One Martini backbone bead per residue (centre of mass of N, CA, C, O) as a GRO file, in nm:
protein
  380
    1MET     BB    1  12.898  -1.498  18.772
    2LYS     BB    2  12.862  -1.806  18.736
    3ILE     BB    3  12.583  -1.828  18.869
    4ARG     BB    4  12.442  -1.630  18.680
    5ASN     BB    5  12.492  -1.786  18.416
    6ILE     BB    6  12.339  -2.038  18.502
    7LEU     BB    7  12.067  -1.903  18.553
    8ASN     BB    8  12.028  -1.791  18.272
    9MET     BB    9  12.029  -2.069  18.126
   10VAL     BB   10  11.794  -2.196  18.273
   11VAL     BB   11  11.581  -1.991  18.186
   12LEU     BB   12  11.624  -2.013  17.878
   13LEU     BB   13  11.566  -2.323  17.863
   14LEU     BB   14  11.278  -2.304  17.968
   15LEU     BB   15  11.178  -2.127  17.738
   16PHE     BB   16  11.257  -2.327  17.514
   17ALA     BB   17  11.075  -2.558  17.604
   18GLY     BB   18  10.812  -2.401  17.569
   19TYR     BB   19  10.846  -2.335  17.268
   20SER     BB   20  10.866  -2.625  17.163
   21LEU     BB   21  10.596  -2.740  17.281
   22THR     BB   22  10.400  -2.544  17.146
   23PHE     BB   23  10.473  -2.670  16.840
   24LEU     BB   24  10.505  -2.991  16.887
   25VAL     BB   25  10.251  -2.985  17.103
   26PRO     BB   26   9.923  -2.930  17.076
   27LYS     BB   27   9.818  -2.976  17.371
   28PHE     BB   28  10.005  -2.774  17.505
   29TYR     BB   29   9.902  -2.525  17.359
   30GLY     BB   30   9.600  -2.544  17.449
   31LYS     BB   31   9.668  -2.543  17.777
   32THR     BB   32   9.892  -2.275  17.779
   33ASP     BB   33   9.825  -2.009  17.620
   34ALA     BB   34   9.696  -1.834  17.863
   35TYR     BB   35  10.004  -1.849  18.029
   36VAL     BB   36  10.254  -1.743  17.876
   37GLY     BB   37  10.286  -1.446  17.963
   38VAL     BB   38  10.338  -1.508  18.264
   39PHE     BB   39  10.582  -1.695  18.232
   40VAL     BB   40  10.765  -1.497  18.082
   41PHE     BB   41  10.760  -1.276  18.295
   42ALA     BB   42  10.890  -1.440  18.522
   43MET     BB   43  11.158  -1.502  18.371
   44LEU     BB   44  11.237  -1.203  18.315
   45PHE     BB   45  11.240  -1.115  18.612
   46ILE     BB   46  11.471  -1.296  18.696
   47LEU     BB   47  11.676  -1.168  18.502
   48LEU     BB   48  11.658  -0.888  18.621
   49LEU     BB   49  11.756  -0.962  18.913
   50ALA     BB   50  12.029  -1.112  18.822
   51ASN     BB   51  12.143  -0.846  18.627
   52THR     BB   52  12.023  -0.646  18.839
   53ASN     BB   53  11.964  -0.341  19.049
   54PRO     BB   54  11.683  -0.182  19.067
   55LEU     BB   55  11.702  -0.001  19.324
   56GLU     BB   56  11.977   0.125  19.260
   57ARG     BB   57  11.892   0.241  18.978
   58ILE     BB   58  11.668   0.423  19.084
   59LYS     BB   59  11.846   0.596  19.273
   60LYS     BB   60  12.022   0.680  19.003
   61LEU     BB   61  11.822   0.740  18.770
   62GLU     BB   62  11.777   0.538  18.549
   63VAL     BB   63  11.636   0.585  18.252
   64ASP     BB   64  11.547   0.299  18.138
   65LEU     BB   65  11.408   0.202  18.402
   66LEU     BB   66  11.206   0.434  18.428
   67LEU     BB   67  11.079   0.380  18.156
   68LEU     BB   68  10.982   0.095  18.211
   69ALA     BB   69  10.807   0.162  18.461
   70THR     BB   70  10.618   0.362  18.316
   71ILE     BB   71  10.503   0.171  18.108
   72LEU     BB   72  10.384  -0.037  18.309
   73LEU     BB   73  10.204   0.159  18.465
   74LEU     BB   74  10.034   0.272  18.230
   75CYS     BB   75   9.938   0.004  18.126
   76GLY     BB   76   9.786  -0.083  18.384
   77ILE     BB   77   9.594   0.159  18.402
   78ASN     BB   78   9.460   0.136  18.121
   79ILE     BB   79   9.347  -0.151  18.157
   80ILE     BB   80   9.161  -0.076  18.391
   81LEU     BB   81   8.997   0.160  18.262
   82VAL     BB   82   8.901  -0.036  17.999
   83LYS     BB   83   8.864  -0.335  18.077
   84SER     BB   84   9.077  -0.533  18.006
   85GLY     BB   85   9.253  -0.781  17.931
   86LYS     BB   86   9.516  -0.895  18.126
   87GLY     BB   87   9.708  -1.013  17.900
   88ALA     BB   88   9.800  -0.739  17.775
   89PHE     BB   89  10.018  -0.670  17.978
   90PHE     BB   90  10.218  -0.911  17.909
   91VAL     BB   91  10.277  -0.843  17.619
   92LEU     BB   92  10.424  -0.571  17.674
   93ALA     BB   93  10.609  -0.650  17.908
   94ASP     BB   94  10.778  -0.860  17.750
   95PHE     BB   95  10.879  -0.668  17.534
   96VAL     BB   96  11.022  -0.445  17.715
   97LEU     BB   97  11.200  -0.639  17.876
   98ALA     BB   98  11.367  -0.741  17.640
   99PHE     BB   99  11.485  -0.460  17.568
  100TYR     BB  100  11.613  -0.400  17.838
  101LEU     BB  101  11.793  -0.663  17.864
  102ALA     BB  102  11.972  -0.611  17.612
  103GLY     BB  103  12.160  -0.405  17.802
  104LYS     BB  104  12.227  -0.631  18.053
  105LEU     BB  105  12.241  -0.917  17.905
  106VAL     BB  106  12.555  -1.073  17.878
  107ILE     BB  107  12.672  -1.300  17.656
  108GLN     BB  108  12.850  -1.556  17.541
  109LYS     BB  109  12.958  -1.723  17.271
  110LYS     BB  110  12.887  -2.010  17.381
  111GLN     BB  111  12.588  -1.930  17.438
  112VAL     BB  112  12.510  -1.869  17.153
  113LEU     BB  113  12.565  -2.158  17.044
  114LEU     BB  114  12.370  -2.305  17.232
  115LEU     BB  115  12.105  -2.163  17.155
  116SER     BB  116  12.126  -2.186  16.841
  117GLY     BB  117  12.163  -2.496  16.849
  118ALA     BB  118  11.880  -2.553  16.958
  119TYR     BB  119  11.736  -2.443  16.707
  120PHE     BB  120  11.863  -2.637  16.508
  121ALA     BB  121  11.744  -2.894  16.640
  122LEU     BB  122  11.447  -2.810  16.622
  123LEU     BB  123  11.435  -2.787  16.316
  124PHE     BB  124  11.505  -3.081  16.258
  125VAL     BB  125  11.263  -3.208  16.405
  126TRP     BB  126  11.039  -3.056  16.258
  127LEU     BB  127  11.106  -3.136  15.953
  128LEU     BB  128  11.133  -3.460  15.998
  129PHE     BB  129  10.871  -3.521  16.209
  130VAL     BB  130  10.637  -3.301  16.250
  131TYR     BB  131  10.560  -3.167  15.979
  132PRO     BB  132  10.450  -3.420  15.827
  133LYS     BB  133  10.228  -3.478  16.041
  134MET     BB  134  10.072  -3.214  16.035
  135PHE     BB  135   9.967  -3.263  15.722
  136ALA     BB  136   9.828  -3.542  15.792
  137GLU     BB  137   9.702  -3.408  16.088
  138TYR     BB  138   9.571  -3.108  16.104
  139GLY     BB  139   9.329  -3.130  16.315
  140LEU     BB  140   9.537  -3.144  16.572
  141TYR     BB  141   9.590  -2.845  16.525
  142GLY     BB  142   9.599  -2.495  16.666
  143TYR     BB  143   9.730  -2.398  16.384
  144ASN     BB  144   9.808  -2.254  16.101
  145THR     BB  145   9.998  -2.231  15.817
  146ASN     BB  146  10.112  -1.951  15.874
  147THR     BB  147  10.223  -2.018  16.153
  148ALA     BB  148  10.405  -2.249  16.065
  149ALA     BB  149  10.580  -2.076  15.874
  150THR     BB  150  10.674  -1.865  16.079
  151PHE     BB  151  10.804  -2.058  16.277
  152THR     BB  152  11.010  -2.173  16.078
  153ILE     BB  153  11.156  -1.907  15.996
  154TYR     BB  154  11.227  -1.805  16.278
  155THR     BB  155  11.388  -2.057  16.360
  156LEU     BB  156  11.583  -2.053  16.122
  157LEU     BB  157  11.716  -1.778  16.192
  158CYS     BB  158  11.820  -1.868  16.470
  159ALA     BB  159  11.989  -2.104  16.346
  160PHE     BB  160  12.174  -1.920  16.169
  161LEU     BB  161  12.355  -1.831  16.403
  162PHE     BB  162  12.502  -2.100  16.427
  163VAL     BB  163  12.621  -2.111  16.145
  164GLN     BB  164  12.778  -1.844  16.166
  165GLY     BB  165  12.949  -1.924  16.413
  166MET     BB  166  13.079  -2.181  16.273
  167ARG     BB  167  13.200  -2.036  16.020
  168GLU     BB  168  13.455  -1.914  16.166
  169LYS     BB  169  13.584  -2.229  16.165
  170TYR     BB  170  13.375  -2.370  15.947
  171ALA     BB  171  13.316  -2.387  15.611
  172ILE     BB  172  13.079  -2.603  15.597
  173ALA     BB  173  12.855  -2.411  15.711
  174GLY     BB  174  12.780  -2.283  15.437
  175PHE     BB  175  12.609  -2.521  15.337
  176PHE     BB  176  12.384  -2.491  15.555
  177ALA     BB  177  12.299  -2.209  15.474
  178VAL     BB  178  12.189  -2.289  15.197
  179LEU     BB  179  11.980  -2.494  15.295
  180LEU     BB  180  11.811  -2.298  15.464
  181ILE     BB  181  11.734  -2.103  15.241
  182VAL     BB  182  11.598  -2.299  15.045
  183LYS     BB  183  11.388  -2.410  15.248
  184GLY     BB  184  11.258  -2.140  15.320
  185VAL     BB  185  11.157  -2.060  15.040
  186GLN     BB  186  10.993  -2.316  14.980
  187LEU     BB  187  10.799  -2.297  15.225
  188ALA     BB  188  10.682  -2.012  15.183
  189MET     BB  189  10.568  -2.079  14.899
  190TYR     BB  190  10.395  -2.326  14.968
  191HIS     BB  191  10.215  -2.154  15.183
  192ARG     BB  192  10.174  -1.861  15.098
  193ALA     BB  193  10.342  -1.676  15.313
  194ARG     BB  194  10.392  -1.351  15.344
  195GLY     BB  195  10.533  -1.303  15.615
  196ALA     BB  196  10.759  -1.516  15.590
  197PHE     BB  197  10.872  -1.405  15.324
  198ILE     BB  198  10.948  -1.125  15.432
  199MET     BB  199  11.140  -1.211  15.652
  200LEU     BB  200  11.340  -1.359  15.468
  201GLY     BB  201  11.385  -1.137  15.251
  202VAL     BB  202  11.500  -0.914  15.436
  203PHE     BB  203  11.735  -1.071  15.545
  204LEU     BB  204  11.878  -1.132  15.272
  205LEU     BB  205  11.909  -0.838  15.187
  206LEU     BB  206  12.083  -0.743  15.433
  207TYR     BB  207  12.304  -0.981  15.446
  208TYR     BB  208  12.374  -1.011  15.109
  209VAL     BB  209  12.322  -0.729  14.950
  210ILE     BB  210  12.344  -0.506  15.150
  211PRO     BB  211  12.577  -0.318  15.266
  212SER     BB  212  12.673  -0.266  15.587
  213LYS     BB  213  12.828   0.008  15.551
  214TRP     BB  214  12.566   0.152  15.461
  215TRP     BB  215  12.317   0.074  15.667
  216LEU     BB  216  12.515   0.149  15.931
  217LYS     BB  217  12.484   0.420  15.900
  218LYS     BB  218  12.354   0.642  16.101
  219GLY     BB  219  12.138   0.770  15.912
  220VAL     BB  220  12.030   0.509  15.782
  221PHE     BB  221  11.960   0.351  16.039
  222ARG     BB  222  11.755   0.553  16.148
  223ALA     BB  223  11.566   0.534  15.907
  224VAL     BB  224  11.502   0.233  15.943
  225TYR     BB  225  11.380   0.245  16.241
  226VAL     BB  226  11.156   0.441  16.160
  227LEU     BB  227  11.030   0.269  15.935
  228GLU     BB  228  10.972   0.004  16.124
  229THR     BB  229  10.769   0.185  16.295
  230LEU     BB  230  10.629   0.447  16.185
  231GLY     BB  231  10.601   0.321  15.900
  232SER     BB  232  10.382   0.119  15.984
  233LEU     BB  233  10.158   0.337  16.014
  234VAL     BB  234  10.172   0.446  15.728
  235PHE     BB  235  10.096   0.180  15.598
  236VAL     BB  236   9.817   0.151  15.721
  237ALA     BB  237   9.701   0.413  15.603
  238GLY     BB  238   9.759   0.359  15.300
  239TYR     BB  239   9.619   0.083  15.276
  240THR     BB  240   9.337   0.176  15.369
  241LEU     BB  241   9.293   0.393  15.156
  242LEU     BB  242   9.329   0.210  14.902
  243GLY     BB  243   9.097   0.003  14.985
  244THR     BB  244   8.863   0.229  14.912
  245LYS     BB  245   8.902   0.236  14.577
  246GLY     BB  246   8.859  -0.072  14.442
  247VAL     BB  247   9.142  -0.179  14.406
  248ASN     BB  248   9.246  -0.507  14.271
  249PHE     BB  249   9.475  -0.798  14.319
  250ASN     BB  250   9.670  -1.057  14.266
  251ILE     BB  251   9.928  -1.219  14.415
  252PRO     BB  252  10.197  -1.356  14.324
  253PHE     BB  253  10.199  -1.692  14.461
  254PHE     BB  254   9.935  -1.601  14.610
  255TYR     BB  255   9.602  -1.649  14.743
  256LYS     BB  256   9.581  -1.346  14.779
  257GLU     BB  257   9.483  -1.044  14.782
  258LEU     BB  258   9.589  -0.739  14.847
  259PHE     BB  259   9.285  -0.691  14.942
  260SER     BB  260   9.169  -0.908  15.230
  261GLY     BB  261   9.074  -0.713  15.512
  262ARG     BB  262   9.271  -0.523  15.668
  263GLU     BB  263   9.142  -0.248  15.600
  264GLU     BB  264   8.891  -0.298  15.782
  265ILE     BB  265   9.034  -0.350  16.048
  266TRP     BB  266   9.200  -0.082  16.064
  267LYS     BB  267   8.958   0.107  16.050
  268GLU     BB  268   8.808   0.009  16.303
  269PHE     BB  269   9.040   0.064  16.505
  270PHE     BB  270   9.059   0.366  16.454
  271LEU     BB  271   8.773   0.443  16.550
  272LEU     BB  272   8.819   0.331  16.837
  273PHE     BB  273   9.069   0.503  16.910
  274LEU     BB  274   8.933   0.790  16.895
  275GLU     BB  275   8.780   0.740  17.173
  276LYS     BB  276   9.087   0.628  17.312
  277PRO     BB  277   9.392   0.766  17.283
  278ILE     BB  278   9.521   0.746  17.575
  279THR     BB  279   9.434   0.440  17.675
  280GLY     BB  280   9.300   0.286  17.483
  281ILE     BB  281   9.102  -0.019  17.415
  282GLY     BB  282   9.214  -0.278  17.443
  283THR     BB  283   9.074  -0.632  17.431
  284ASN     BB  284   8.758  -0.591  17.522
  285VAL     BB  285   8.671  -0.630  17.195
  286GLN     BB  286   8.434  -0.613  16.939
  287ILE     BB  287   8.459  -0.709  16.602
  288SER     BB  288   8.332  -0.713  16.255
  289SER     BB  289   8.599  -0.772  16.055
  290PHE     BB  290   8.658  -1.012  16.266
  291PHE     BB  291   8.663  -1.312  16.461
  292GLU     BB  292   8.903  -1.162  16.610
  293PHE     BB  293   9.147  -1.023  16.812
  294ASN     BB  294   9.339  -0.859  16.546
  295VAL     BB  295   9.557  -0.615  16.423
  296HIS     BB  296   9.803  -0.697  16.218
  297ASN     BB  297  10.005  -0.492  16.388
  298ALA     BB  298  10.236  -0.408  16.611
  299MET     BB  299  10.242  -0.095  16.635
  300TYR     BB  300   9.933  -0.059  16.620
  301ASN     BB  301   9.876  -0.225  16.872
  302ILE     BB  302  10.010  -0.040  17.078
  303LEU     BB  303   9.844   0.211  17.018
  304VAL     BB  304   9.546   0.100  17.041
  305VAL     BB  305   9.562  -0.063  17.318
  306TYR     BB  306   9.760   0.157  17.504
  307GLY     BB  307   9.823   0.423  17.371
  308LEU     BB  308  10.007   0.703  17.310
  309PHE     BB  309  10.212   0.717  17.551
  310VAL     BB  310  10.305   0.424  17.542
  311PHE     BB  311  10.406   0.431  17.254
  312ILE     BB  312  10.623   0.651  17.284
  313LEU     BB  313  10.790   0.511  17.511
  314THR     BB  314  10.849   0.254  17.351
  315LEU     BB  315  11.006   0.391  17.126
  316VAL     BB  316  11.233   0.501  17.300
  317LEU     BB  317  11.341   0.227  17.395
  318ILE     BB  318  11.402   0.113  17.117
  319TYR     BB  319  11.597   0.340  17.024
  320MET     BB  320  11.807   0.310  17.248
  321ARG     BB  321  11.890   0.021  17.164
  322LEU     BB  322  11.953   0.056  16.859
  323GLU     BB  323  12.186   0.257  16.882
  324LYS     BB  324  12.381   0.040  17.019
  325MET     BB  325  12.363  -0.195  16.803
  326ARG     BB  326  12.526  -0.079  16.571
  327ASP     BB  327  12.807  -0.107  16.699
  328ARG     BB  328  12.800  -0.412  16.743
  329ALA     BB  329  12.752  -0.497  16.436
  330GLN     BB  330  13.030  -0.377  16.326
  331ASN     BB  331  13.219  -0.602  16.509
  332ASP     BB  332  13.012  -0.851  16.434
  333ARG     BB  333  12.867  -1.102  16.248
  334VAL     BB  334  12.657  -1.219  16.447
  335SER     BB  335  12.532  -0.952  16.532
  336TYR     BB  336  12.449  -0.873  16.247
  337CYS     BB  337  12.259  -1.109  16.198
  338ALA     BB  338  12.063  -1.039  16.431
  339LEU     BB  339  11.984  -0.757  16.324
  340CYS     BB  340  11.858  -0.859  16.061
  341ILE     BB  341  11.637  -1.023  16.199
  342LEU     BB  342  11.502  -0.799  16.356
  343THR     BB  343  11.429  -0.627  16.108
  344ALA     BB  344  11.255  -0.845  15.969
  345VAL     BB  345  11.039  -0.861  16.196
  346PHE     BB  346  10.942  -0.574  16.179
  347PHE     BB  347  10.843  -0.595  15.879
  348GLU     BB  348  10.653  -0.839  15.915
  349SER     BB  349  10.477  -0.659  16.133
  350PHE     BB  350  10.297  -0.511  15.921
  351PHE     BB  351  10.099  -0.793  15.908
  352ASP     BB  352  10.163  -0.849  16.217
  353VAL     BB  353  10.237  -0.969  16.578
  354ASP     BB  354  10.518  -1.125  16.618
  355LEU     BB  355  10.685  -0.920  16.785
  356LEU     BB  356  10.463  -0.962  17.039
  357TRP     BB  357  10.430  -1.250  17.063
  358VAL     BB  358  10.474  -1.456  17.334
  359ASP     BB  359  10.569  -1.717  17.180
  360TYR     BB  360  10.825  -1.519  17.064
  361ALA     BB  361  10.992  -1.391  17.302
  362LEU     BB  362  11.252  -1.555  17.296
  363ASN     BB  363  11.352  -1.476  17.019
  364LEU     BB  364  11.384  -1.179  17.080
  365LEU     BB  365  11.582  -1.207  17.316
  366VAL     BB  366  11.806  -1.361  17.165
  367ILE     BB  367  11.863  -1.154  16.947
  368LEU     BB  368  11.936  -0.922  17.139
  369MET     BB  369  12.169  -1.074  17.285
  370VAL     BB  370  12.346  -1.129  17.036
  371VAL     BB  371  12.405  -0.841  16.963
  372ASN     BB  372  12.519  -0.807  17.285
  373HIS     BB  373  12.748  -0.986  17.293
  374GLU     BB  374  13.044  -1.101  17.377
  375GLN     BB  375  13.344  -0.939  17.249
  376ASN     BB  376  13.677  -1.028  17.182
  377LYS     BB  377  13.654  -0.989  16.864
  378VAL     BB  378  13.681  -0.934  16.547
  379SER     BB  379  13.447  -1.052  16.304
  380GLY     BB  380  13.426  -1.094  15.957
   0.00000   0.00000   0.00000
C-alpha cells in the first residue's frame, strides 16, 4: 500500500510538472504539444496497473472495466476506418481513463492537500511572475488570451480545493477564498472570456448559492448530469437553429456578439456527421467555417469525432461514476467542492472542449480523485 501510494504521487507530480511547464514556458508548450496525449496516456496507464488488476477484473467480468475496454476498442477501430489523426485516440482514451480511475484510485486527505497545494503555488507563480510578462511580450506565447483566462480559472478552482481543505482547521483560509474569487471574477471580466466566466460563475452558484441539500437530491442531481451532457447537444442544436434566424446582439461586458461563428461551425460538423454517424468523422477533416479543427463543445466533439456508439458508451461510464460521486459529496465538504468544480467544467464545455483537452487531463483526474478521496469523518 505504501509503495503504491508513493508511485501514485510520483506519477501525479510528473503530470503536474508537465501541466505547469506547458503554460509557464511557451517553448515547452510549442515543442511538446503534439505528444501530450501520449504522455498522459502512459501516466494514466501506469496508475491503472498500480491500482487495479486488469486481468483479474476482466476474468470477473467487471462491468466498468469491460465498458472502458469496449470504448477504447471501438474508438481505435473507428479512427482507423475514417483515417483520422491518431492523436484523437489519446484525447478520448485519456478522458475515459480518468473517469474509470476515479472509482479505483483513492487518495488520502493529506495527498489532497499536497496536490491542491501545488496548484495554489502554481497560481501564485503564474499571477505574480508569468502573467505580467505574458501580456508584456504576448508574441512569445503560443496560446491566446481566452486560453490564458481559462487556464487561470481552472487552476484557481483546483487551488480552491487547498483553501477549502485548510479552512477545516484554519479560519484565516476563508480570507484567501475571498481573494481567489475576487481575482477570478476580475480576470475573467478583464479578458472578456465567456468560457472562463461561465466556469467560475457556475462553480460559485453551486458552491455558495444553491443549497447542496437541494441539488444533491437524487432526482435533481440526475437531472443536472443529464443536462450537462445530453443538454449540451440540445444547446448546440438550439443555438445553431437560432443562429440561422438573423437575430444577433452584443453580449454585455464581452467583445463578441451572441452569434459569432459557432453556429456555422456546429452546422458544418453536423452535416459531416450525418455522412458517418456510426464511425464518426475523425479529425483528419478540413472545415470551411473555422481556420482549424475545433468542435467548440466537448460532448458534441465526442459524438461527431468518434461516432454514436462510442458516445453512448462514454455517457454510460460518466453516469456510472457520477452516481457514486453524489454520495461522496454529501459526506465531505472538500469532495463537494470538487464536484462543484467538475460540474462547472461540464457547463463551460458547452462552448469549448476544455473537458476533453489533454493539457487539462490532470485537472480532471485530480478533481475526480478529490471527490472520491478517503474520508475519515464527515466534515463541513
